[in-house]
C-alpha positions as CSV (number, residue, x, y, z in Angstrom):
1,X,-19.7,31.7,-23.5
2,X,-17.1,33.0,-26.2
3,X,-15.2,31.1,-28.9
4,X,-17.5,28.0,-29.2
5,X,-18.4,26.1,-32.6
6,X,-14.5,25.1,-33.0
7,X,-12.0,23.4,-32.4
8,X,-10.5,23.0,-28.8
9,X,-7.6,21.1,-28.8
10,X,-6.4,17.7,-30.4
11,X,-5.2,14.9,-28.6
12,X,-2.4,12.2,-29.4
13,X,-2.2,8.3,-28.2
14,X,1.0,7.5,-27.6
15,X,2.6,4.1,-26.2
16,X,3.7,5.1,-22.2
17,X,7.6,4.6,-23.0
18,X,7.6,7.8,-25.3
19,X,5.2,10.7,-24.0
20,X,8.5,11.7,-21.8
21,X,10.0,12.5,-25.1
22,X,7.3,13.7,-26.5
23,X,6.0,16.5,-24.3
24,X,10.1,17.4,-23.7
25,X,10.0,18.1,-27.8
26,X,6.4,20.6,-27.6
27,X,7.3,21.7,-24.0
28,X,10.1,22.9,-26.0
29,X,8.9,24.3,-28.8
30,X,6.2,26.0,-27.6
31,X,7.7,27.2,-24.7
32,X,4.5,25.4,-22.7
33,X,3.5,22.8,-20.2
34,X,1.7,20.3,-19.6
35,X,-1.0,18.8,-16.8
36,X,-1.2,15.5,-15.7
37,X,-4.3,13.4,-14.6
38,X,-3.9,10.6,-14.3
39,X,-7.7,8.4,-14.1
40,X,-9.1,5.5,-13.1
41,X,-10.2,4.4,-16.5
42,X,-7.1,3.6,-17.4
43,X,-6.1,6.4,-19.3
44,X,-3.0,9.1,-18.2
45,X,-4.1,12.8,-19.8
46,X,-1.6,15.3,-20.1
47,X,-2.8,18.5,-21.8
48,X,-1.2,21.8,-22.7
49,X,-4.9,24.4,-22.5
50,X,-2.4,27.2,-24.1
51,X,-1.8,25.3,-26.8
52,X,-4.6,22.7,-27.3
53,X,-2.4,19.9,-27.4
54,X,-2.9,16.1,-25.4
55,X,-1.8,12.9,-24.8
56,X,-3.5,10.3,-24.1
57,X,-1.6,7.1,-22.6
58,X,-2.5,3.9,-21.8
59,X,-2.1,3.3,-18.1
60,X,-3.3,0.2,-15.9
61,X,-6.5,-1.2,-16.4
62,X,-9.6,0.2,-17.2
63,X,-11.8,1.1,-20.1
64,X,-10.0,3.8,-21.6
65,X,-7.2,2.6,-21.3
66,X,-8.2,-0.8,-23.1
67,X,-9.7,1.4,-25.8
68,X,-5.9,3.3,-26.1
69,X,-4.1,-0.3,-26.1
70,X,-6.7,-1.7,-29.0
71,X,-6.3,1.6,-30.5
72,X,-2.2,2.4,-30.9
73,X,-2.1,-1.8,-31.7
74,X,-4.2,-1.4,-34.9
75,X,-2.8,2.0,-35.6
76,X,0.0,3.1,-34.5
77,X,1.1,6.2,-32.1
78,X,-0.8,9.3,-33.9
79,X,-3.4,11.6,-33.9
80,X,-6.6,10.1,-32.4
81,X,-9.3,12.4,-31.4
82,X,-10.0,15.9,-32.8
83,X,-12.3,18.0,-29.5
84,X,-14.3,20.8,-30.9
85,X,-15.7,23.0,-28.6
86,X,-20.0,23.4,-27.8
87,X,-21.9,25.8,-26.0
88,X,-24.1,22.9,-24.9
89,X,-23.1,19.1,-24.8
90,X,-26.6,17.3,-24.4
91,X,-28.0,19.6,-27.6
92,X,-25.0,18.7,-30.1
93,X,-24.6,15.7,-29.4
94,X,-28.4,15.0,-29.6
95,X,-28.3,16.7,-33.0
96,X,-25.6,14.2,-33.9
97,X,-27.5,11.2,-33.3
98,X,-30.6,12.5,-35.4
99,X,-27.3,13.3,-37.6
100,X,-26.9,9.1,-37.4
101,X,-23.1,10.0,-35.6
102,X,-22.2,7.1,-33.5
103,X,-22.7,8.8,-30.1
104,X,-20.6,7.3,-27.7
105,X,-22.4,6.3,-23.9
106,X,-23.1,9.2,-21.4
107,X,-20.7,12.5,-21.4
108,X,-17.1,12.0,-20.0
109,X,-16.0,14.7,-17.1
110,X,-18.7,16.0,-14.5
111,X,-20.2,19.0,-14.3
112,X,-17.0,20.4,-11.3
113,X,-13.4,20.4,-12.3
114,X,-12.9,17.5,-10.5
115,X,-9.1,17.1,-12.0
116,X,-7.6,19.4,-10.6
117,X,-6.9,21.4,-13.9
118,X,-5.6,24.9,-13.2
119,X,-7.0,26.4,-16.4
120,X,-10.7,25.3,-16.8
121,X,-13.3,25.0,-14.0
122,X,-15.2,22.0,-16.4
123,X,-14.5,19.4,-18.9
124,X,-17.4,17.5,-20.3
125,X,-16.6,15.7,-23.2
126,X,-19.1,13.3,-25.6
127,X,-17.6,11.2,-28.3
128,X,-19.3,11.7,-31.4
129,X,-17.7,8.9,-33.5
130,X,-15.1,8.1,-36.2
131,X,-14.0,10.4,-38.6
132,X,-11.0,10.0,-42.1
133,X,-9.2,7.9,-39.2
134,X,-9.7,10.0,-36.1
135,X,-12.4,10.2,-33.3
136,X,-14.4,13.5,-33.3
137,X,-15.6,14.3,-29.9
138,X,-18.1,17.2,-28.5
139,X,-16.0,19.3,-26.0
140,X,-17.8,21.9,-23.5
141,X,-15.4,23.1,-21.3
142,X,-14.8,26.1,-19.6
143,X,-12.2,28.2,-19.1
144,X,-10.5,30.1,-15.6
145,X,-11.1,33.2,-15.0
146,X,-12.9,33.9,-18.5
147,X,-10.6,33.1,-20.4
148,X,-12.6,31.8,-23.3
149,X,-10.4,33.3,-25.8
150,X,-7.5,30.9,-26.7
């Protein structure tokens, strides 16, 4: 897997009533489109794989939505997470835990792209811990059509 061990994308936490305006701004400014996933965990995800920009929006009930609402209530809208792309999420997470990072329980995502993404064939992410008021995540992300270099 090329182009790993580097930042893959940024995640902003935003309120539902504001996301449409933010999407329009960045879509126009960077000539990009956002794909959407409305998960059962209470979070709506909108991502531009081309630019590496993601919006996470609380949407309904569920653990991810509850986490996002709590974050927004405490911090307001803004940078929520940085996803660092790695070739092997399990070994990277194990190493982070050995270094004392509070690695989250379980990997988000699956072996297959069950979210209907068009640009990626697999998305797996792991919470590593907070750093400078931002959550760090590892991401094992496989881009479709061999589009490994972004």
